[in-house]
Backbone as CSV, one residue per row, in Angstrom:
resi,resn,N_x,N_y,N_z,CA_x,CA_y,CA_z,C_x,C_y,C_z
1,MET,-1.384,-18.267,-12.265,-2.702,-17.648,-11.877,-2.542,-16.527,-13.338
2,SER,-3.931,-16.877,-13.763,-4.445,-15.778,-14.671,-5.109,-14.414,-14.191
3,ASN,-4.318,-13.487,-14.709,-4.388,-11.781,-14.327,-4.685,-11.255,-15.462
4,HIS,-5.171,-11.534,-16.627,-4.696,-10.796,-17.801,-5.889,-9.598,-17.711
5,VAL,-5.300,-8.217,-18.067,-5.789,-7.079,-17.862,-6.129,-6.501,-19.311
6,THR,-7.355,-5.832,-19.108,-7.866,-5.130,-20.767,-7.394,-3.700,-20.343
7,ALA,-7.332,-3.092,-19.434,-6.958,-1.620,-18.789,-5.674,-2.084,-17.992
8,PRO,-4.451,-1.603,-18.759,-3.202,-1.851,-17.503,-2.913,-0.695,-16.584
9,LEU,-2.515,-1.098,-15.656,-2.241,0.003,-14.534,-1.027,0.305,-14.877
10,ASN,-0.282,1.885,-14.526,0.743,2.186,-13.983,1.049,1.674,-12.933
11,VAL,2.416,0.839,-12.883,3.111,0.802,-11.404,4.262,0.707,-11.221
12,LEU,4.749,1.044,-10.178,6.352,1.727,-9.806,6.678,0.681,-8.628
13,VAL,7.567,0.082,-8.983,7.855,-0.936,-8.228,9.610,-0.065,-7.316
14,VAL,9.467,0.178,-6.269,10.833,0.290,-5.387,11.011,-0.668,-4.596
15,GLU,11.950,-1.113,-4.822,12.687,-2.208,-4.261,14.685,-2.282,-4.845
16,ASP,15.249,-2.170,-3.546,16.608,-2.226,-3.478,16.984,-3.222,-4.045
17,ASP,16.406,-4.672,-3.743,17.130,-5.791,-4.064,16.972,-5.678,-5.665
18,PRO,17.570,-6.058,-6.585,17.382,-6.171,-8.057,16.681,-7.473,-8.645
19,ASP,17.121,-8.609,-7.994,16.251,-9.512,-8.418,14.648,-9.749,-8.174
20,THR,14.842,-9.122,-6.298,13.519,-8.992,-6.049,12.421,-8.051,-7.283
21,ALA,13.155,-6.740,-7.306,12.725,-5.697,-8.401,12.366,-6.528,-10.013
22,GLN,13.453,-7.363,-10.173,13.232,-7.805,-11.342,12.215,-9.001,-11.594
23,SER,11.835,-9.568,-10.603,11.022,-10.713,-10.037,9.489,-9.975,-10.474
24,ILE,9.179,-9.062,-9.389,8.216,-8.049,-9.181,7.763,-7.749,-10.664
25,ALA,8.827,-7.203,-11.036,8.275,-6.059,-12.727,8.145,-7.574,-13.278
26,ASP,8.403,-8.516,-13.456,8.261,-9.419,-14.581,6.659,-10.238,-14.575
27,LEU,6.578,-10.351,-13.178,5.078,-10.630,-13.048,4.184,-9.737,-13.520
28,LEU,4.214,-8.325,-12.819,3.615,-7.758,-13.368,3.089,-7.467,-14.920
29,ALA,4.121,-7.403,-15.541,4.669,-7.533,-16.897,3.594,-8.262,-17.730
30,LEU,3.758,-9.496,-17.490,3.008,-10.533,-17.867,1.694,-10.358,-17.585
31,TRP,1.093,-9.724,-16.577,0.008,-9.586,-16.259,-0.414,-8.573,-16.871
32,GLY,0.257,-7.616,-17.819,-0.104,-6.791,-18.639,-0.104,-5.055,-18.195
33,HIS,0.788,-5.077,-16.639,0.841,-3.800,-16.471,1.673,-2.923,-17.244
34,ASP,1.991,-2.063,-16.948,3.145,-0.861,-17.264,3.943,-0.896,-16.258
35,VAL,5.125,-1.202,-16.173,5.964,-1.258,-15.106,7.066,-0.007,-15.047
36,ARG,7.664,0.625,-13.939,8.932,1.128,-13.943,9.048,0.919,-12.511
37,VAL,10.692,0.628,-12.600,11.395,-0.030,-11.242,12.590,0.476,-10.711
38,CYS,12.700,1.342,-9.678,13.741,1.825,-8.995,14.363,1.277,-7.608
39,GLY,15.522,1.609,-7.439,15.674,0.702,-6.056,16.060,1.669,-4.701
40,THR,15.725,3.112,-4.713,15.752,3.997,-3.778,14.717,4.868,-3.505
41,GLY,14.696,5.574,-2.435,13.458,6.351,-2.191,13.707,7.763,-3.174
42,PRO,14.693,8.722,-2.874,14.779,9.565,-3.967,14.285,9.343,-5.243
43,ASP,15.055,8.418,-5.493,14.736,7.782,-7.090,13.307,7.326,-7.465
44,ALA,12.344,7.175,-6.550,11.054,6.528,-6.473,10.391,8.173,-5.996
45,LEU,10.527,9.162,-5.584,10.160,10.122,-5.875,10.434,11.106,-6.556
46,ARG,11.301,10.970,-7.557,11.809,11.566,-8.831,11.096,10.978,-9.570
47,GLU,10.864,9.654,-9.557,9.994,9.269,-11.089,8.471,8.985,-10.472
48,ALA,8.284,9.600,-9.602,6.772,9.968,-9.253,6.386,11.367,-9.331
49,GLU,7.140,12.055,-9.231,6.980,13.503,-9.776,6.997,13.462,-11.105
50,ALA,7.724,12.678,-11.795,7.618,12.998,-13.393,6.720,12.163,-13.996
51,ALA,5.721,11.119,-13.567,4.538,10.135,-14.009,3.933,9.708,-12.961
52,MET,3.017,10.306,-12.187,2.293,9.634,-11.237,1.584,8.384,-11.557
53,PRO,2.472,7.537,-10.823,1.677,6.355,-10.879,0.154,5.929,-10.303
54,ASP,-0.497,4.855,-11.064,-1.633,4.546,-10.102,-1.535,3.636,-8.853
55,VAL,-0.246,2.750,-9.083,0.072,2.184,-7.611,1.591,1.787,-7.778
56,VAL,1.865,1.888,-6.046,3.293,2.224,-5.884,3.584,0.578,-5.021
57,LEU,4.686,-0.136,-5.497,4.585,-1.188,-4.752,6.207,-1.071,-4.208
58,LEU,5.837,-0.653,-2.849,7.083,-0.143,-2.021,7.450,-0.413,-0.744
59,ASP,9.083,-1.120,-1.141,9.761,-2.001,-0.171,10.141,-1.169,1.055
60,ILE,9.722,-1.394,2.170,9.763,-0.482,3.863,11.342,-0.354,3.829
61,GLY,12.003,-1.712,3.834,13.441,-1.290,4.168,14.383,-1.114,3.456
62,LEU,14.714,0.310,2.618,15.194,0.421,1.802,16.626,1.456,2.510
63,PRO,17.408,2.079,1.679,18.682,2.147,2.421,18.533,3.676,1.826
64,GLY,18.825,4.178,3.419,18.997,6.034,3.486,17.722,6.630,3.542
65,MET,16.512,5.921,3.194,15.285,6.761,3.154,13.885,5.932,3.597
66,SER,13.280,5.411,4.666,12.418,4.264,4.660,11.433,4.673,3.770
67,GLY,11.078,3.038,3.496,9.977,3.335,2.642,8.421,3.964,3.090
68,TRP,8.345,4.167,4.342,7.305,4.846,5.233,7.546,5.970,4.668
69,GLU,8.765,6.922,4.889,8.692,8.108,3.928,8.544,8.509,3.156
70,VAL,8.999,7.618,1.981,8.575,7.365,0.909,7.340,7.651,0.469
71,ALA,6.340,6.812,0.946,4.828,6.736,0.938,4.742,7.870,1.223
72,ARG,5.062,8.771,2.596,4.168,9.609,3.018,4.543,11.014,1.764
73,GLN,5.553,10.961,1.105,5.882,11.938,0.231,5.177,11.787,-0.922
74,ILE,5.114,10.686,-1.038,4.034,10.370,-2.386,2.794,10.808,-2.047
75,ARG,2.293,10.244,-1.103,0.519,10.620,-1.018,0.525,12.092,-0.890
76,ASP,1.593,12.465,0.163,1.002,14.335,0.214,1.228,14.627,-1.186
77,ALA,2.315,14.198,-2.069,2.145,14.852,-3.469,1.199,14.665,-4.578
78,ALA,0.470,13.267,-3.957,-0.660,13.162,-4.946,-1.737,13.698,-5.184
79,ARG,-2.741,13.469,-5.807,-3.876,14.563,-6.345,-4.903,13.263,-6.622
80,GLY,-5.917,13.863,-5.733,-6.643,12.183,-5.469,-6.614,10.891,-4.740
81,ASP,-6.967,10.441,-5.161,-6.859,8.440,-4.523,-5.402,7.973,-5.121
82,ARG,-4.984,8.707,-5.988,-3.855,7.591,-6.595,-2.623,8.499,-6.445
83,PRO,-1.666,7.660,-5.951,-1.505,6.454,-6.101,-1.967,5.796,-5.081
84,VAL,-1.771,4.410,-5.601,-2.622,3.343,-4.565,-1.103,2.891,-3.747
85,VAL,-0.696,2.877,-2.554,0.916,2.367,-2.088,0.349,1.185,-1.249
86,VAL,1.263,-0.021,-1.590,0.958,-1.280,-1.520,2.673,-1.486,-0.941
87,ALA,2.562,-1.784,0.693,4.165,-2.135,1.131,4.393,-3.551,1.024
88,VAL,5.520,-3.583,0.670,5.655,-4.807,0.333,7.464,-5.069,0.920
89,SER,7.253,-6.508,2.261,8.533,-5.849,3.022,8.270,-7.057,3.797
90,GLY,9.810,-7.303,4.394,9.981,-8.387,5.381,9.769,-7.693,6.991
91,TYR,9.057,-6.843,6.917,8.376,-6.224,8.115,7.256,-6.779,7.975
92,GLY,6.448,-7.231,9.335,5.290,-8.257,9.468,4.735,-8.034,10.423
93,ALA,5.496,-7.097,11.740,4.721,-7.082,12.767,3.148,-6.235,12.794
94,ALA,2.693,-6.405,13.960,1.446,-5.537,14.108,1.992,-4.077,13.945
95,ALA,3.112,-3.428,14.223,3.585,-2.183,14.568,3.626,-1.750,13.011
96,ASP,4.513,-2.424,11.973,5.201,-2.273,11.138,3.609,-2.112,10.048
97,ARG,2.682,-2.985,10.281,1.600,-2.810,9.459,1.021,-1.487,9.592
98,LEU,0.640,-1.291,11.059,0.027,0.211,11.480,1.216,1.191,10.881
99,ARG,2.474,0.982,10.819,2.867,2.426,10.281,2.870,2.229,8.718
100,SER,2.864,1.455,8.211,2.756,1.422,6.674,0.685,1.937,6.268
101,ALA,0.227,1.545,7.446,-1.020,2.325,7.061,-0.933,3.706,7.390
102,ASP,-0.113,4.152,8.597,-0.094,5.738,9.106,0.599,6.665,7.777
103,ALA,1.296,5.922,6.819,2.337,6.487,5.962,1.095,6.636,4.721
104,GLY,0.039,5.840,4.541,-0.540,5.994,3.615,-1.029,4.815,2.560
105,ALA,-0.395,3.714,3.272,-0.259,2.223,2.438,-1.548,1.744,2.169
106,HIS,-2.302,1.086,1.351,-3.441,0.549,1.468,-3.250,-0.694,1.686
107,LEU,-1.965,-1.232,1.426,-2.265,-2.612,1.827,-0.841,-2.774,2.562
108,HIS,-0.336,-4.140,3.247,1.066,-4.444,3.620,0.949,-5.717,3.464
109,LEU,2.036,-5.882,2.430,2.483,-7.700,2.200,3.538,-7.659,2.890
110,VAL,3.533,-8.843,3.203,4.752,-9.622,4.042,5.724,-10.517,2.975
111,LYS,7.002,-9.961,2.413,7.845,-10.855,1.887,7.893,-12.346,2.368
112,PRO,7.775,-13.692,1.760,7.656,-13.275,0.014,6.658,-12.736,-0.433
113,GLY,5.574,-12.547,0.099,4.204,-12.066,-0.454,3.478,-13.548,-1.064
114,ASP,1.836,-13.289,-1.652,1.040,-14.368,-1.961,0.689,-13.513,-3.637
115,PRO,1.328,-13.841,-4.640,0.879,-13.341,-6.121,-0.354,-13.323,-6.327
116,ALA,-1.433,-14.517,-5.913,-2.664,-14.449,-6.014,-3.267,-13.178,-5.526
117,GLU,-2.581,-12.679,-4.090,-3.228,-11.613,-3.198,-3.334,-10.323,-4.032
118,LEU,-1.934,-10.002,-4.440,-1.275,-8.967,-5.027,-2.643,-8.888,-6.769
119,GLY,-2.709,-9.976,-7.116,-3.180,-9.986,-8.150,-4.809,-9.532,-7.869
120,ARG,-5.268,-10.048,-6.865,-6.625,-9.743,-6.715,-6.406,-8.089,-6.392
121,PHE,-5.924,-7.636,-5.611,-5.926,-6.736,-5.188,-5.863,-5.220,-6.350
122,LEU,-4.659,-5.920,-7.496,-4.183,-4.986,-8.630,-5.936,-4.717,-9.420
123,THR,-6.480,-5.983,-9.297,-7.716,-6.054,-10.038,-8.861,-5.301,-9.543
124,GLY,-8.759,-5.033,-8.295,-9.710,-4.311,-7.361,-9.051,-2.614,-7.841
125,VAL,-8.284,-2.631,-7.602,-7.545,-1.162,-8.020,-7.914,-0.915,-9.132
126,ARG,-7.731,-1.714,-10.013,-8.243,-1.308,-11.754,-9.549,-1.155,-12.098
127,ASP,-10.033,-1.825,-11.378,-11.915,-2.239,-11.821,-12.463,-1.025,-10.858
128,ARG,-11.791,-0.205,-9.610,-12.690,0.845,-9.065,-12.030,1.666,-9.607
129,PRO,-13.079,2.667,-9.884,-12.315,4.231,-10.542,-11.632,4.951,-9.516
130,THR,-11.974,4.938,-8.505,-11.798,5.242,-7.011,-11.550,4.921,-6.054
131,PRO,-10.414,4.204,-5.631,-9.537,3.190,-4.749,-10.441,3.794,-3.590
132,VAL,-10.732,3.032,-2.685,-11.475,3.421,-1.098,-10.735,2.496,-0.331
133,SER,-10.485,3.213,1.225,-9.771,2.011,2.032,-10.963,2.199,2.905
134,ALA,-10.764,1.459,4.032,-12.262,1.634,5.351,-11.420,1.514,6.038
135,CYS,-11.622,2.031,7.324,-10.692,1.943,8.658,-11.371,0.510,9.259
136,ALA,-10.218,-0.586,9.644,-10.685,-1.652,10.412,-11.397,-1.557,11.472
137,TRP,-11.172,-0.064,12.011,-11.753,-0.121,13.649,-13.081,0.474,13.942
138,CYS,-13.014,1.766,13.335,-14.293,2.614,13.237,-14.879,2.787,12.347
139,GLY,-14.618,1.906,10.659,-15.340,2.017,9.470,-15.400,3.253,9.362
140,ARG,-14.564,4.645,9.549,-14.566,5.795,8.548,-13.472,5.006,7.336
141,VAL,-14.225,5.851,6.192,-13.912,5.695,4.574,-13.197,6.858,3.826
142,TYR,-11.723,6.176,3.976,-10.821,7.150,3.110,-11.113,7.054,1.473
143,ALA,-11.679,7.954,0.988,-11.686,8.529,-0.276,-11.654,10.160,-0.323
144,ASP,-11.231,10.318,-1.725,-11.009,11.474,-2.422,-10.023,12.728,-1.723
145,GLY,-9.197,11.969,-0.792,-8.008,12.160,-0.517,-8.153,12.647,1.119
146,ALA,-9.558,12.069,1.812,-9.697,12.443,2.946,-10.316,11.091,3.592
147,TRP,-10.379,11.249,5.104,-10.915,10.302,5.897,-12.218,10.791,6.049
148,ARG,-13.567,10.070,6.198,-15.007,10.607,6.412,-16.030,9.810,7.151
149,ASN,-16.559,10.035,7.782,-17.616,9.006,8.934,-18.168,8.521,8.146
150,ALA,-18.001,7.510,7.697,-19.352,6.821,6.574,-19.102,5.658,6.884
151,ALA,-20.101,4.595,7.064,-19.980,3.013,7.250,-19.511,2.751,5.627
152,ALA,-18.603,1.975,5.839,-17.921,0.978,4.549,-18.974,-0.093,4.061
153,ARG,-19.874,-0.108,3.129,-20.595,-1.151,2.557,-20.236,-2.063,2.022
154,ASP,-19.088,-1.835,1.185,-18.757,-2.562,0.002,-17.695,-3.841,0.608
155,ALA,-18.008,-5.397,0.487,-16.898,-5.738,1.102,-15.649,-5.753,0.858
156,ALA,-15.080,-5.570,-0.682,-14.239,-5.758,-1.503,-13.116,-4.567,-0.962
157,VAL,-13.513,-3.399,-0.237,-13.081,-2.312,-0.065,-11.553,-2.892,0.987
158,THR,-10.347,-1.935,0.602,-9.210,-2.133,1.409,-9.186,-1.912,2.245
159,ARG,-9.252,-2.789,3.801,-8.942,-2.450,5.357,-7.463,-1.763,5.654
160,GLY,-7.588,-0.689,6.363,-6.583,0.078,6.922,-6.722,0.687,8.084
161,ILE,-5.858,1.063,8.966,-6.203,1.942,10.288,-6.235,3.257,9.872
162,CYS,-7.495,4.178,10.163,-7.302,5.676,9.664,-6.662,6.280,10.594
163,PRO,-5.895,7.340,10.418,-5.438,8.232,11.618,-5.618,8.282,13.061
164,PRO,-6.621,8.571,13.635,-7.226,8.678,14.651,-7.056,7.431,15.699
165,CYS,-7.446,6.492,14.859,-7.261,4.782,15.387,-6.028,4.464,15.463
166,SER,-5.255,5.020,14.376,-3.695,4.481,14.318,-3.241,5.255,15.484
167,ASP,-3.389,6.241,15.840,-2.534,7.135,16.794,-3.088,6.237,18.276
168,VAL,-4.305,5.651,18.481,-4.245,5.167,19.982,-3.959,3.679,19.829
169,THR,-3.878,2.999,18.658,-2.812,1.864,18.450,-1.159,1.810,18.367
170,PHE,-0.983,2.917,18.193,0.363,3.516,18.202,0.696,3.164,19.765
171,ARG,-0.219,3.778,20.455,0.363,3.993,22.352,-0.124,2.749,22.561
172,GLU,-0.961,2.145,22.434,-1.553,0.700,22.873,-0.031,-0.322,22.652
173,CYS,0.445,-0.445,21.345,1.783,-1.495,21.268,2.779,-1.222,21.593
174,ARG,3.123,0.416,22.034,4.053,0.621,22.721,4.089,0.808,24.071
175,GLU,2.670,0.164,24.769,2.170,-0.148,26.464,2.577,-1.638,25.749
176,GLY,2.640,-2.143,24.802,1.966,-3.696,24.771,0.657,-4.473,25.052
177,VAL,-0.107,-3.674,24.562,-1.486,-4.049,24.830,-2.309,-4.206,23.748
178,GLY,-1.666,-3.626,22.625,-2.587,-3.569,21.574,-2.506,-4.710,20.532
179,GLU,-1.425,-5.355,20.855,-0.995,-6.419,19.692,-2.339,-7.414,19.149
180,GLN,-2.758,-7.993,20.140,-3.666,-8.677,19.868,-5.120,-8.179,19.667
181,THR,-5.469,-7.150,20.017,-6.410,-6.435,19.208,-6.478,-5.995,17.810
182,LEU,-5.228,-5.793,17.722,-4.707,-5.297,16.104,-4.823,-6.445,14.946
183,VAL,-4.522,-7.377,16.044,-4.408,-8.635,14.720,-5.876,-9.054,14.908
184,ASN,-6.538,-9.220,15.591,-8.116,-9.622,15.724,-8.996,-8.290,15.100
185,ALA,-8.640,-7.374,15.104,-9.505,-6.159,14.165,-8.641,-6.236,12.469
186,THR,-7.760,-6.351,12.407,-7.634,-6.355,11.107,-7.247,-8.071,10.367
187,GLY,-7.481,-9.111,10.969,-7.564,-10.349,10.208,-6.393,-11.309,10.225
């Protein structure tokens, strides 16, 4: 897959498995992005504080601090819509995807992940000066750091779940009634 970029993204890879981290970093570097790698949640928070990345590829199953907590803290410290957070995890259930969206992830990829999907997503992030997410259920748009009641007209916008819909869906998942609805809503 050719994914040559003219304007590289600054990508922070947070992965506790050194071989996986190196493979992801090598692929991103091959595509022309600037890559930093760290293996723990606290290291990721320090790296983001030192220089906020454009994109964070974040393992969820980190030792000591979950990737969801790392995502929340990075998003809370962020200014504007960057960084874009991509959860990359072996956790692939509907409830896991919802937790990722609730933590501020724009995309949840299940390992081993499709490099082509990641490449398309990163190209979209690079080409869009202000990344936008839209709730797959109600259509609220996330832009400039807030969810707004506006219909998403751009088919390329990333689909997530806004906090109000996420709250309802978490209740339904706990009760065992929301799984099929979520699968249908998010594709």
